[in-house]
N, CA, C, O and the ligand as a Tripos MOL2 file, in Angstrom:
@<TRIPOS>MOLECULE
protein
  293   291    74     0     0
PROTEIN
NO_CHARGES

@<TRIPOS>ATOM
      1 N           0.8400   -1.2070    0.0000 N.3       1 MET1
      2 CA          0.0000    0.0000    0.0000 C.3       1 MET1
      3 C           0.8740    1.2570    0.0000 C.2       1 MET1
      4 O           0.5900    2.2150   -0.7180 O.2       1 MET1
      5 N           1.9250    1.2480    0.7970 N.am      2 GLY2
      6 CA          2.8470    2.3820    0.8580 C.3       2 GLY2
      7 C           3.4750    2.6620   -0.4890 C.2       2 GLY2
      8 O           3.7010    3.8160   -0.8510 O.2       2 GLY2
      9 N           3.7590    1.5940   -1.2380 N.am      3 TYR3
     10 CA          4.3630    1.7200   -2.5700 C.3       3 TYR3
     11 C           3.4230    2.4450   -3.5260 C.2       3 TYR3
     12 O           3.8460    3.2980   -4.3060 O.2       3 TYR3
     13 N           2.1340    2.0900   -3.4520 N.am      4 LEU4
     14 CA          1.1180    2.6890   -4.3250 C.3       4 LEU4
     15 C           0.9960    4.1900   -4.0670 C.2       4 LEU4
     16 O           0.8980    4.9860   -5.0010 O.2       4 LEU4
     17 N           1.0040    4.5680   -2.7670 N.am      5 ILE5
     18 CA          0.8950    5.9910   -2.4160 C.3       5 ILE5
     19 C           2.0970    6.7680   -2.9450 C.2       5 ILE5
     20 O           1.9500    7.8600   -3.4930 O.2       5 ILE5
     21 N           3.2890    6.1920   -2.7770 N.am      6 ARG6
     22 CA          4.5130    6.8410   -3.2760 C.3       6 ARG6
     23 C           4.4630    7.0030   -4.7970 C.2       6 ARG6
     24 O           4.8880    8.0240   -5.3380 O.2       6 ARG6
     25 N           3.9370    5.9790   -5.4770 N.am      7 PHE7
     26 CA          3.8080    6.0250   -6.9330 C.3       7 PHE7
     27 C           2.8480    7.1300   -7.3610 C.2       7 PHE7
     28 O           3.0920    7.8520   -8.3270 O.2       7 PHE7
     29 N           1.7440    7.2430   -6.6110 N.am      8 LEU8
     30 CA          0.7490    8.2750   -6.9340 C.3       8 LEU8
     31 C           1.3110    9.6820   -6.7180 C.2       8 LEU8
     32 O           1.0580   10.5920   -7.5080 O.2       8 LEU8
     33 N           2.0800    9.8440   -5.6290 N.am      9 ILE9
     34 CA          2.6970   11.1500   -5.3490 C.3       9 ILE9
     35 C           3.6970   11.5010   -6.4530 C.2       9 ILE9
     36 O           3.7450   12.6360   -6.9270 O.2       9 ILE9
     37 N           4.4940   10.5050   -6.8510 N.am     10 LEU10
     38 CA          5.4800   10.7190   -7.9190 C.3      10 LEU10
     39 C           4.7950   11.1020   -9.2270 C.2      10 LEU10
     40 O           5.2490   12.0020   -9.9330 O.2      10 LEU10
     41 N           3.7080   10.4180   -9.5420 N.am     11 ALA11
     42 CA          2.9500   10.7100  -10.7590 C.3      11 ALA11
     43 C           2.3750   12.1230  -10.7070 C.2      11 ALA11
     44 O           2.3740   12.8400  -11.7080 O.2      11 ALA11
     45 N           1.8870   12.5150   -9.5310 N.am     12 LEU12
     46 CA          1.3140   13.8490   -9.3460 C.3      12 LEU12
     47 C           2.3890   14.9250   -9.5310 C.2      12 LEU12
     48 O           2.1590   15.9460  -10.1790 O.2      12 LEU12
     49 N           3.5710   14.6730   -8.9470 N.am     13 VAL13
     50 CA          4.6920   15.6210   -9.0620 C.3      13 VAL13
     51 C           5.1160   15.7480  -10.5270 C.2      13 VAL13
     52 O           5.3270   16.8550  -11.0220 O.2      13 VAL13
     53 N           5.2390   14.6130  -11.2140 N.am     14 LEU14
     54 CA          5.6160   14.6230  -12.6300 C.3      14 LEU14
     55 C           4.6110   15.4050  -13.4700 C.2      14 LEU14
     56 O           4.9790   16.1730  -14.3590 O.2      14 LEU14
     57 N           3.3190   15.1850  -13.1610 N.am     15 TRP15
     58 CA          2.2590   15.8730  -13.9000 C.3      15 TRP15
     59 C           2.3370   17.3930  -13.6910 C.2      15 TRP15
     60 O           2.1490   18.1800  -14.6190 O.2      15 TRP15
     61 N           2.6210   17.7750  -12.4390 N.am     16 LEU16
     62 CA          2.7440   19.2030  -12.1270 C.3      16 LEU16
     63 C           3.9530   19.8250  -12.8330 C.2      16 LEU16
     64 O           3.8800   20.9470  -13.3350 O.2      16 LEU16
     65 N           5.0730   19.0760  -12.8630 N.am     17 VAL17
     66 CA          6.2990   19.5680  -13.5260 C.3      17 VAL17
     67 C           6.0480   19.7410  -15.0270 C.2      17 VAL17
     68 O           6.4200   20.7610  -15.6070 O.2      17 VAL17
     69 N           5.4190   18.7480  -15.6480 N.am     18 ILE18
     70 CA          5.1270   18.8130  -17.0870 C.3      18 ILE18
     71 C           4.2050   19.9920  -17.3950 C.2      18 ILE18
     72 O           4.4060   20.7250  -18.3630 O.2      18 ILE18
     73 N           3.1850   20.1550  -16.5420 N.am     19 ARG19
     74 CA          2.2460   21.2610  -16.7420 C.3      19 ARG19
     75 C           2.9560   22.6030  -16.5960 C.2      19 ARG19
     76 O           2.6770   23.5440  -17.3390 O.2      19 ARG19
     77 N           3.8900   22.6880  -15.6190 N.am     20 TYR20
     78 CA          4.6520   23.9060  -15.3720 C.3      20 TYR20
     79 C           5.5600   24.2290  -16.5670 C.2      20 TYR20
     80 O           5.6520   25.3790  -16.9950 O.2      20 TYR20
     81 N           6.2340   23.1840  -17.1010 N.am     21 LEU21
     82 CA          7.1200   23.3740  -18.2520 C.3      21 LEU21
     83 C           6.3360   23.8120  -19.4850 C.2      21 LEU21
     84 O           6.7780   24.6800  -20.2380 O.2      21 LEU21
     85 N           5.1580   23.1970  -19.6840 N.am     22 LYS22
     86 CA          4.3150   23.5630  -20.8270 C.3      22 LYS22
     87 C           3.8890   25.0190  -20.7370 C.2      22 LYS22
     88 O           3.8070   25.7220  -21.7450 O.2      22 LYS22
     89 N           3.6180   25.4630  -19.5040 N.am     23 LYS23
     90 CA          3.1960   26.8420  -19.2730 C.3      23 LYS23
     91 C           4.3290   27.8100  -19.6300 C.2      23 LYS23
     92 O           4.0950   28.8570  -20.2330 O.2      23 LYS23
     93 N           5.5750   27.4410  -19.2450 N.am     24 ILE24
     94 CA          6.7510   28.2770  -19.5370 C.3      24 ILE24
     95 C           6.9690   28.3780  -21.0420 C.2      24 ILE24
     96 O           7.0930   29.4760  -21.5840 O.2      24 ILE24
     97 N           7.0160   27.2270  -21.7170 N.am     25 PHE25
     98 CA          7.2770   27.2380  -23.1560 C.3      25 PHE25
     99 C           6.1280   27.8550  -23.9360 C.2      25 PHE25
    100 O           6.3450   28.4950  -24.9660 O.2      25 PHE25
    101 N           4.9210   27.6670  -23.4550 N.am     26 GLY26
    102 CA          3.7510   28.2510  -24.1120 C.3      26 GLY26
    103 C           3.7900   29.7640  -24.0700 C.2      26 GLY26
    104 O           3.4840   30.4250  -25.0630 O.2      26 GLY26
    105 N           4.1700   30.3280  -22.9080 N.am     27 SER27
    106 CA          4.2090   31.7890  -22.7840 C.3      27 SER27
    107 C           5.3800   32.3690  -23.5620 C.2      27 SER27
    108 O           5.3060   33.4980  -24.0470 O.2      27 SER27
    109 N           6.4850   31.5880  -23.6880 N.am     28 GLU28
    110 CA          7.6390   32.0620  -24.4630 C.3      28 GLU28
    111 C           7.2820   32.2290  -25.9330 C.2      28 GLU28
    112 O           7.6890   33.1960  -26.5770 O.2      28 GLU28
    113 N           6.5140   31.2740  -26.4570 N.am     29 GLU29
    114 CA          6.1130   31.3380  -27.8600 C.3      29 GLU29
    115 C           5.2330   32.5530  -28.1260 C.2      29 GLU29
    116 O           5.3040   33.1720  -29.1880 O.2      29 GLU29
    117 N           4.4000   32.8810  -27.1380 N.am     30 LYS30
    118 CA          3.4750   34.0000  -27.3240 C.3      30 LYS30
    119 C           4.2020   35.3400  -27.3210 C.2      30 LYS30
    120 O           3.7850   36.2770  -28.0030 O.2      30 LYS30
    121 N           5.3020   35.4350  -26.5430 N.am     31 THR31
    122 CA          6.0200   36.7040  -26.4400 C.3      31 THR31
    123 C           7.0740   36.8820  -27.5290 C.2      31 THR31
    124 O           7.7010   37.9380  -27.6160 O.2      31 THR31
    125 N           7.2770   35.8480  -28.3670 N.am     32 LYS32
    126 CA          8.2570   35.9480  -29.4560 C.3      32 LYS32
    127 C           7.8580   37.0670  -30.4120 C.2      32 LYS32
    128 O           6.7030   37.1400  -30.8310 O.2      32 LYS32
    129 N           8.8020   37.9400  -30.7620 N.am     33 PRO33
    130 CA          8.4530   39.0170  -31.6930 C.3      33 PRO33
    131 C           8.1820   38.4720  -33.0890 C.2      33 PRO33
    132 O           8.8150   37.5080  -33.5200 O.2      33 PRO33
    133 N           7.2570   39.0820  -33.7790 N.am     34 LEU34
    134 CA          6.9220   38.6380  -35.1250 C.3      34 LEU34
    135 C           8.0710   38.9660  -36.0760 C.2      34 LEU34
    136 O           8.7400   39.9890  -35.9350 O.2      34 LEU34
    137 N           8.2860   38.0790  -37.0450 N.am     35 ASN35
    138 CA          9.3270   38.3130  -38.0460 C.3      35 ASN35
    139 C           8.9150   39.5030  -38.9080 C.2      35 ASN35
    140 O           7.8920   39.4660  -39.5920 O.2      35 ASN35
    141 N           9.7220   40.5510  -38.8640 N.am     36 THR36
    142 CA          9.3780   41.7720  -39.5880 C.3      36 THR36
    143 C           9.4920   41.5850  -41.1020 C.2      36 THR36
    144 O           8.8470   42.2990  -41.8700 O.2      36 THR36
    145 N          10.3250   40.6090  -41.5330 N.am     37 LYS37
    146 CA         10.4890   40.3820  -42.9700 C.3      37 LYS37
    147 C           9.2100   39.8500  -43.6010 C.2      37 LYS37
    148 O           8.8770   40.2000  -44.7340 O.2      37 LYS37
    149 N           8.4910   39.0000  -42.8620 N.am     38 THR38
    150 CA          7.2610   38.4310  -43.4080 C.3      38 THR38
    151 C           6.1210   39.4340  -43.3850 C.2      38 THR38
    152 O           5.1580   39.3000  -44.1410 O.2      38 THR38
    153 N           6.2240   40.4510  -42.5110 N.am     39 THR39
    154 CA          5.1620   41.4470  -42.4230 C.3      39 THR39
    155 C           5.4760   42.6790  -43.2780 C.2      39 THR39
    156 O           4.6960   43.6310  -43.3110 O.2      39 THR39
    157 N           6.6320   42.6550  -43.9760 N.am     40 GLN40
    158 CA          7.0270   43.7560  -44.8500 C.3      40 GLN40
    159 C           5.9780   43.9200  -45.9620 C.2      40 GLN40
    160 O           5.6830   42.9570  -46.6700 O.2      40 GLN40
    161 N           5.4110   45.1280  -46.1250 N.am     41 PRO41
    162 CA          4.4030   45.2990  -47.1700 C.3      41 PRO41
    163 C           5.0100   45.1700  -48.5650 C.2      41 PRO41
    164 O           6.1010   45.6730  -48.8310 O.2      41 PRO41
    165 N           4.2840   44.4870  -49.4520 N.am     42 MET42
    166 CA          4.7380   44.2930  -50.8240 C.3      42 MET42
    167 C           4.0130   45.2900  -51.7200 C.2      42 MET42
    168 O           2.8180   45.5410  -51.5640 O.2      42 MET42
    169 N           4.7610   45.8470  -52.6560 N.am     43 ILE43
    170 CA          4.1700   46.7730  -53.6240 C.3      43 ILE43
    171 C           4.5310   46.2870  -55.0280 C.2      43 ILE43
    172 O           5.4950   45.5400  -55.1990 O.2      43 ILE43
    173 N           3.7690   46.7050  -56.0200 N.am     44 SER44
    174 CA          4.0650   46.2700  -57.3840 C.3      44 SER44
    175 C           4.6790   47.4120  -58.1760 C.2      44 SER44
    176 O           4.3240   48.5770  -57.9960 O.2      44 SER44
    177 N           5.6050   47.0570  -59.0540 N.am     45 CYS45
    178 CA          6.2770   48.0330  -59.9040 C.3      45 CYS45
    179 C           5.2500   48.6850  -60.8270 C.2      45 CYS45
    180 O           4.4100   48.0000  -61.4100 O.2      45 CYS45
    181 N           5.3220   50.0160  -60.9560 N.am     46 ALA46
    182 CA          4.3690   50.7470  -61.7930 C.3      46 ALA46
    183 C           4.5560   50.4450  -63.2750 C.2      46 ALA46
    184 O           3.6480   50.6710  -64.0750 O.2      46 ALA46
    185 N           5.7310   49.9340  -63.6460 N.am     47 LYS47
    186 CA          5.9900   49.6470  -65.0640 C.3      47 LYS47
    187 C           5.7490   48.1830  -65.4260 C.2      47 LYS47
    188 O           4.9960   47.8870  -66.3540 O.2      47 LYS47
    189 N           6.3890   47.2640  -64.6920 N.am     48 CYS48
    190 CA          6.2940   45.8520  -65.0660 C.3      48 CYS48
    191 C           5.3690   45.0420  -64.1560 C.2      48 CYS48
    192 O           5.0140   43.9140  -64.4980 O.2      48 CYS48
    193 N           4.9750   45.5890  -63.0140 N.am     49 GLY49
    194 CA          4.0310   44.9110  -62.1290 C.3      49 GLY49
    195 C           4.6460   43.8910  -61.2010 C.2      49 GLY49
    196 O           3.9200   43.1990  -60.4880 O.2      49 GLY49
    197 N           5.9680   43.7740  -61.1870 N.am     50 VAL50
    198 CA          6.6530   42.8310  -60.3000 C.3      50 VAL50
    199 C           6.4740   43.2550  -58.8430 C.2      50 VAL50
    200 O           6.5760   44.4370  -58.5140 O.2      50 VAL50
    201 N           6.2060   42.2760  -57.9710 N.am     51 TYR51
    202 CA          6.0340   42.5760  -56.5540 C.3      51 TYR51
    203 C           7.3730   42.5370  -55.8180 C.2      51 TYR51
    204 O           8.1260   41.5690  -55.9240 O.2      51 TYR51
    205 N           7.6530   43.5950  -55.0770 N.am     52 ILE52
    206 CA          8.8960   43.7040  -54.3150 C.3      52 ILE52
    207 C           8.6050   44.3110  -52.9510 C.2      52 ILE52
    208 O           7.6130   45.0210  -52.7890 O.2      52 ILE52
    209 N           9.4740   44.0350  -51.9490 N.am     53 PRO53
    210 CA          9.2900   44.6760  -50.6380 C.3      53 PRO53
    211 C           9.3880   46.1940  -50.7630 C.2      53 PRO53
    212 O          10.2070   46.7250  -51.5130 O.2      53 PRO53
    213 N           8.5320   46.8690  -50.0120 N.am     54 LYS54
    214 CA          8.4320   48.3250  -50.1200 C.3      54 LYS54
    215 C           9.7720   49.0290  -49.8570 C.2      54 LYS54
    216 O          10.0790   50.0440  -50.4830 O.2      54 LYS54
    217 N          10.5750   48.4770  -48.9160 N.am     55 ASP55
    218 CA         11.8490   49.1460  -48.5860 C.3      55 ASP55
    219 C          12.9010   48.9910  -49.6780 C.2      55 ASP55
    220 O          13.9180   49.6840  -49.6510 O.2      55 ASP55
    221 N          12.6690   48.0690  -50.6650 N.am     56 GLN56
    222 CA         13.6240   47.8820  -51.7520 C.3      56 GLN56
    223 C          13.2000   48.6070  -53.0220 C.2      56 GLN56
    224 O          13.9130   48.5880  -54.0250 O.2      56 GLN56
    225 N          12.0410   49.2410  -52.9730 N.am     57 ALA57
    226 CA         11.5000   49.8770  -54.1700 C.3      57 ALA57
    227 C          12.0630   51.2750  -54.3770 C.2      57 ALA57
    228 O          12.4710   51.9510  -53.4330 O.2      57 ALA57
    229 N          12.0730   51.6890  -55.6490 N.am     58 PHE58
    230 CA         12.4550   53.0610  -55.9910 C.3      58 PHE58
    231 C          11.1620   53.8740  -56.0290 C.2      58 PHE58
    232 O          10.2400   53.5570  -56.7810 O.2      58 PHE58
    233 N          11.1070   54.9020  -55.2280 N.am     59 VAL59
    234 CA          9.8900   55.6970  -55.1030 C.3      59 VAL59
    235 C          10.0330   56.9900  -55.8950 C.2      59 VAL59
    236 O          10.9710   57.7620  -55.6990 O.2      59 VAL59
    237 N           9.0700   57.2060  -56.8030 N.am     60 VAL60
    238 CA          9.0170   58.4580  -57.5730 C.3      60 VAL60
    239 C           7.5990   58.9970  -57.4160 C.2      60 VAL60
    240 O           6.6520   58.4590  -57.9900 O.2      60 VAL60
    241 N           7.4660   60.0470  -56.6450 N.am     61 GLY61
    242 CA          6.1400   60.6030  -56.3630 C.3      61 GLY61
    243 C           5.3000   59.5850  -55.6210 C.2      61 GLY61
    244 O           5.6510   59.1780  -54.5140 O.2      61 GLY61
    245 N           4.1760   59.1620  -56.2270 N.am     62 GLU62
    246 CA          3.3070   58.1610  -55.5950 C.3      62 GLU62
    247 C           3.5210   56.7830  -56.2070 C.2      62 GLU62
    248 O           2.8440   55.8300  -55.8210 O.2      62 GLU62
    249 N           4.4560   56.6550  -57.1620 N.am     63 ASN63
    250 CA          4.6920   55.3820  -57.8480 C.3      63 ASN63
    251 C           5.9290   54.6750  -57.2980 C.2      63 ASN63
    252 O           6.8830   55.3030  -56.8390 O.2      63 ASN63
    253 N           5.8740   53.3310  -57.3630 N.am     64 TYR64
    254 CA          6.9950   52.5060  -56.9250 C.3      64 TYR64
    255 C           7.5200   51.7250  -58.1150 C.2      64 TYR64
    256 O           6.7460   51.2700  -58.9570 O.2      64 TYR64
    257 N           8.8530   51.5670  -58.1880 N.am     65 TYR65
    258 CA          9.4810   50.8310  -59.2820 C.3      65 TYR65
    259 C          10.4390   49.7800  -58.7410 C.2      65 TYR65
    260 O          11.0540   49.9780  -57.6940 O.2      65 TYR65
    261 N          10.5690   48.6490  -59.4600 N.am     66 CYS66
    262 CA         11.3920   47.5340  -58.9990 C.3      66 CYS66
    263 C          12.8800   47.8020  -59.1810 C.2      66 CYS66
    264 O          13.6990   47.2830  -58.4230 O.2      66 CYS66
    265 N          13.2400   48.6140  -60.1870 N.am     67 CYS67
    266 CA         14.6470   48.8960  -60.4520 C.3      67 CYS67
    267 C          14.7780   50.2780  -61.0860 C.2      67 CYS67
    268 O          13.7940   50.8930  -61.4940 O.2      67 CYS67
    269 N          15.9990   50.7360  -61.1540 N.am     68 LYS68
    270 CA         16.2530   52.0840  -61.7020 C.3      68 LYS68
    271 C          15.8380   52.1940  -63.1730 C.2      68 LYS68
    272 O          15.3970   53.2470  -63.6320 O.2      68 LYS68
    273 N          15.9930   51.0560  -63.9160 N.am     69 ASP69
    274 CA         15.6500   51.0610  -65.3510 C.3      69 ASP69
    275 C          14.1790   51.3490  -65.6100 C.2      69 ASP69
    276 O          13.8160   51.8640  -66.6680 O.2      69 ASP69
    277 N          13.3270   51.0120  -64.6350 N.am     70 HIS70
    278 CA         11.8910   51.2070  -64.8240 C.3      70 HIS70
    279 C          11.4060   52.5700  -64.3470 C.2      70 HIS70
    280 O          10.2440   52.9320  -64.5330 O.2      70 HIS70
    281 N          12.3170   53.3220  -63.7280 N.am     71 VAL71
    282 CA         11.9510   54.6730  -63.2890 C.3      71 VAL71
    283 C          11.9740   55.5820  -64.5010 C.2      71 VAL71
    284 O          13.0090   55.7140  -65.1540 O.2      71 VAL71
    285 N          10.8330   56.2230  -64.8190 N.am     72 PRO72
    286 CA         10.8350   57.1040  -65.9940 C.3      72 PRO72
    287 C          11.7380   58.3220  -65.7840 C.2      72 PRO72
    288 O          11.7300   58.9460  -64.7230 O.2      72 PRO72
    289 N          12.5050   58.6400  -66.8110 N.am     73 SER73
    290 CA         13.4470   59.7470  -66.6950 C.3      73 SER73
    291 C          12.8610   61.0130  -67.3200 C.2      73 SER73
    292 O          13.5100   62.0590  -67.3210 O.2      73 SER73
    293 ZN          9.6860   46.9860  -62.8880 Zn       74 ZN74
@<TRIPOS>BOND
     1     1     2 1
     2     2     3 1
     3     3     4 2
     4     3     5 am
     5     5     6 1
     6     6     7 1
     7     7     8 2
     8     7     9 am
     9     9    10 1
    10    10    11 1
    11    11    12 2
    12    11    13 am
    13    13    14 1
    14    14    15 1
    15    15    16 2
    16    15    17 am
    17    17    18 1
    18    18    19 1
    19    19    20 2
    20    19    21 am
    21    21    22 1
    22    22    23 1
    23    23    24 2
    24    23    25 am
    25    25    26 1
    26    26    27 1
    27    27    28 2
    28    27    29 am
    29    29    30 1
    30    30    31 1
    31    31    32 2
    32    31    33 am
    33    33    34 1
    34    34    35 1
    35    35    36 2
    36    35    37 am
    37    37    38 1
    38    38    39 1
    39    39    40 2
    40    39    41 am
    41    41    42 1
    42    42    43 1
    43    43    44 2
    44    43    45 am
    45    45    46 1
    46    46    47 1
    47    47    48 2
    48    47    49 am
    49    49    50 1
    50    50    51 1
    51    51    52 2
    52    51    53 am
    53    53    54 1
    54    54    55 1
    55    55    56 2
    56    55    57 am
    57    57    58 1
    58    58    59 1
    59    59    60 2
    60    59    61 am
    61    61    62 1
    62    62    63 1
    63    63    64 2
    64    63    65 am
    65    65    66 1
    66    66    67 1
    67    67    68 2
    68    67    69 am
    69    69    70 1
    70    70    71 1
    71    71    72 2
    72    71    73 am
    73    73    74 1
    74    74    75 1
    75    75    76 2
    76    75    77 am
    77    77    78 1
    78    78    79 1
    79    79    80 2
    80    79    81 am
    81    81    82 1
    82    82    83 1
    83    83    84 2
    84    83    85 am
    85    85    86 1
    86    86    87 1
    87    87    88 2
    88    87    89 am
    89    89    90 1
    90    90    91 1
    91    91    92 2
    92    91    93 am
    93    93    94 1
    94    94    95 1
    95    95    96 2
    96    95    97 am
    97    97    98 1
    98    98    99 1
    99    99   100 2
   100    99   101 am
   101   101   102 1
   102   102   103 1
   103   103   104 2
   104   103   105 am
   105   105   106 1
   106   106   107 1
   107   107   108 2
   108   107   109 am
   109   109   110 1
   110   110   111 1
   111   111   112 2
   112   111   113 am
   113   113   114 1
   114   114   115 1
   115   115   116 2
   116   115   117 am
   117   117   118 1
   118   118   119 1
   119   119   120 2
   120   119   121 am
   121   121   122 1
   122   122   123 1
   123   123   124 2
   124   123   125 am
   125   125   126 1
   126   126   127 1
   127   127   128 2
   128   127   129 am
   129   129   130 1
   130   130   131 1
   131   131   132 2
   132   131   133 am
   133   133   134 1
   134   134   135 1
   135   135   136 2
   136   135   137 am
   137   137   138 1
   138   138   139 1
   139   139   140 2
   140   139   141 am
   141   141   142 1
   142   142   143 1
   143   143   144 2
   144   143   145 am
   145   145   146 1
   146   146   147 1
   147   147   148 2
   148   147   149 am
   149   149   150 1
   150   150   151 1
   151   151   152 2
   152   151   153 am
   153   153   154 1
   154   154   155 1
   155   155   156 2
   156   155   157 am
   157   157   158 1
   158   158   159 1
   159   159   160 2
   160   159   161 am
   161   161   162 1
   162   162   163 1
   163   163   164 2
   164   163   165 am
   165   165   166 1
   166   166   167 1
   167   167   168 2
   168   167   169 am
   169   169   170 1
   170   170   171 1
   171   171   172 2
   172   171   173 am
   173   173   174 1
   174   174   175 1
   175   175   176 2
   176   175   177 am
   177   177   178 1
   178   178   179 1
   179   179   180 2
   180   179   181 am
   181   181   182 1
   182   182   183 1
   183   183   184 2
   184   183   185 am
   185   185   186 1
   186   186   187 1
   187   187   188 2
   188   187   189 am
   189   189   190 1
   190   190   191 1
   191   191   192 2
   192   191   193 am
   193   193   194 1
   194   194   195 1
   195   195   196 2
   196   195   197 am
   197   197   198 1
   198   198   199 1
   199   199   200 2
   200   199   201 am
   201   201   202 1
   202   202   203 1
   203   203   204 2
   204   203   205 am
   205   205   206 1
   206   206   207 1
   207   207   208 2
   208   207   209 am
   209   209   210 1
   210   210   211 1
   211   211   212 2
   212   211   213 am
   213   213   214 1
   214   214   215 1
   215   215   216 2
   216   215   217 am
   217   217   218 1
   218   218   219 1
   219   219   220 2
   220   219   221 am
   221   221   222 1
   222   222   223 1
   223   223   224 2
   224   223   225 am
   225   225   226 1
   226   226   227 1
   227   227   228 2
   228   227   229 am
   229   229   230 1
   230   230   231 1
   231   231   232 2
   232   231   233 am
   233   233   234 1
   234   234   235 1
   235   235   236 2
   236   235   237 am
   237   237   238 1
   238   238   239 1
   239   239   240 2
   240   239   241 am
   241   241   242 1
   242   242   243 1
   243   243   244 2
   244   243   245 am
   245   245   246 1
   246   246   247 1
   247   247   248 2
   248   247   249 am
   249   249   250 1
   250   250   251 1
   251   251   252 2
   252   251   253 am
   253   253   254 1
   254   254   255 1
   255   255   256 2
   256   255   257 am
   257   257   258 1
   258   258   259 1
   259   259   260 2
   260   259   261 am
   261   261   262 1
   262   262   263 1
   263   263   264 2
   264   263   265 am
   265   265   266 1
   266   266   267 1
   267   267   268 2
   268   267   269 am
   269   269   270 1
   270   270   271 1
   271   271   272 2
   272   271   273 am
   273   273   274 1
   274   274   275 1
   275   275   276 2
   276   275   277 am
   277   277   278 1
   278   278   279 1
   279   279   280 2
   280   279   281 am
   281   281   282 1
   282   282   283 1
   283   283   284 2
   284   283   285 am
   285   285   286 1
   286   286   287 1
   287   287   288 2
   288   287   289 am
   289   289   290 1
   290   290   291 1
   291   291   292 2
@<TRIPOS>SUBSTRUCTURE
     1 MET1         2 RESIDUE 1 A MET
     2 GLY2         6 RESIDUE 1 A GLY
     3 TYR3        10 RESIDUE 1 A TYR
     4 LEU4        14 RESIDUE 1 A LEU
     5 ILE5        18 RESIDUE 1 A ILE
     6 ARG6        22 RESIDUE 1 A ARG
     7 PHE7        26 RESIDUE 1 A PHE
     8 LEU8        30 RESIDUE 1 A LEU
     9 ILE9        34 RESIDUE 1 A ILE
    10 LEU10       38 RESIDUE 1 A LEU
    11 ALA11       42 RESIDUE 1 A ALA
    12 LEU12       46 RESIDUE 1 A LEU
    13 VAL13       50 RESIDUE 1 A VAL
    14 LEU14       54 RESIDUE 1 A LEU
    15 TRP15       58 RESIDUE 1 A TRP
    16 LEU16       62 RESIDUE 1 A LEU
    17 VAL17       66 RESIDUE 1 A VAL
    18 ILE18       70 RESIDUE 1 A ILE
    19 ARG19       74 RESIDUE 1 A ARG
    20 TYR20       78 RESIDUE 1 A TYR
    21 LEU21       82 RESIDUE 1 A LEU
    22 LYS22       86 RESIDUE 1 A LYS
    23 LYS23       90 RESIDUE 1 A LYS
    24 ILE24       94 RESIDUE 1 A ILE
    25 PHE25       98 RESIDUE 1 A PHE
    26 GLY26      102 RESIDUE 1 A GLY
    27 SER27      106 RESIDUE 1 A SER
    28 GLU28      110 RESIDUE 1 A GLU
    29 GLU29      114 RESIDUE 1 A GLU
    30 LYS30      118 RESIDUE 1 A LYS
    31 THR31      122 RESIDUE 1 A THR
    32 LYS32      126 RESIDUE 1 A LYS
    33 PRO33      130 RESIDUE 1 A PRO
    34 LEU34      134 RESIDUE 1 A LEU
    35 ASN35      138 RESIDUE 1 A ASN
    36 THR36      142 RESIDUE 1 A THR
    37 LYS37      146 RESIDUE 1 A LYS
    38 THR38      150 RESIDUE 1 A THR
    39 THR39      154 RESIDUE 1 A THR
    40 GLN40      158 RESIDUE 1 A GLN
    41 PRO41      162 RESIDUE 1 A PRO
    42 MET42      166 RESIDUE 1 A MET
    43 ILE43      170 RESIDUE 1 A ILE
    44 SER44      174 RESIDUE 1 A SER
    45 CYS45      178 RESIDUE 1 A CYS
    46 ALA46      182 RESIDUE 1 A ALA
    47 LYS47      186 RESIDUE 1 A LYS
    48 CYS48      190 RESIDUE 1 A CYS
    49 GLY49      194 RESIDUE 1 A GLY
    50 VAL50      198 RESIDUE 1 A VAL
    51 TYR51      202 RESIDUE 1 A TYR
    52 ILE52      206 RESIDUE 1 A ILE
    53 PRO53      210 RESIDUE 1 A PRO
    54 LYS54      214 RESIDUE 1 A LYS
    55 ASP55      218 RESIDUE 1 A ASP
    56 GLN56      222 RESIDUE 1 A GLN
    57 ALA57      226 RESIDUE 1 A ALA
    58 PHE58      230 RESIDUE 1 A PHE
    59 VAL59      234 RESIDUE 1 A VAL
    60 VAL60      238 RESIDUE 1 A VAL
    61 GLY61      242 RESIDUE 1 A GLY
    62 GLU62      246 RESIDUE 1 A GLU
    63 ASN63      250 RESIDUE 1 A ASN
    64 TYR64      254 RESIDUE 1 A TYR
    65 TYR65      258 RESIDUE 1 A TYR
    66 CYS66      262 RESIDUE 1 A CYS
    67 CYS67      266 RESIDUE 1 A CYS
    68 LYS68      270 RESIDUE 1 A LYS
    69 ASP69      274 RESIDUE 1 A ASP
    70 HIS70      278 RESIDUE 1 A HIS
    71 VAL71      282 RESIDUE 1 A VAL
    72 PRO72      286 RESIDUE 1 A PRO
    73 SER73      290 RESIDUE 1 A SER
    74 ZN74       293 GROUP 0 **** ****
């Protein structure tokens, strides 16, 4: 009988530890910052229509271009 009680206590402790670890790792995932590269807005070239990240585009007035060659001179 004593063995059974010890086994139950051990199982309870293990369950609590696992639950505690899951709580730690779960909260870590939630606080991870979002990848800014995937959230980078995409714009299309005014000349050829190719989609490129906004920070890599050539901006002329309100238009965006994929490369210098497509910027009207
Ligand atoms: Zn282009």
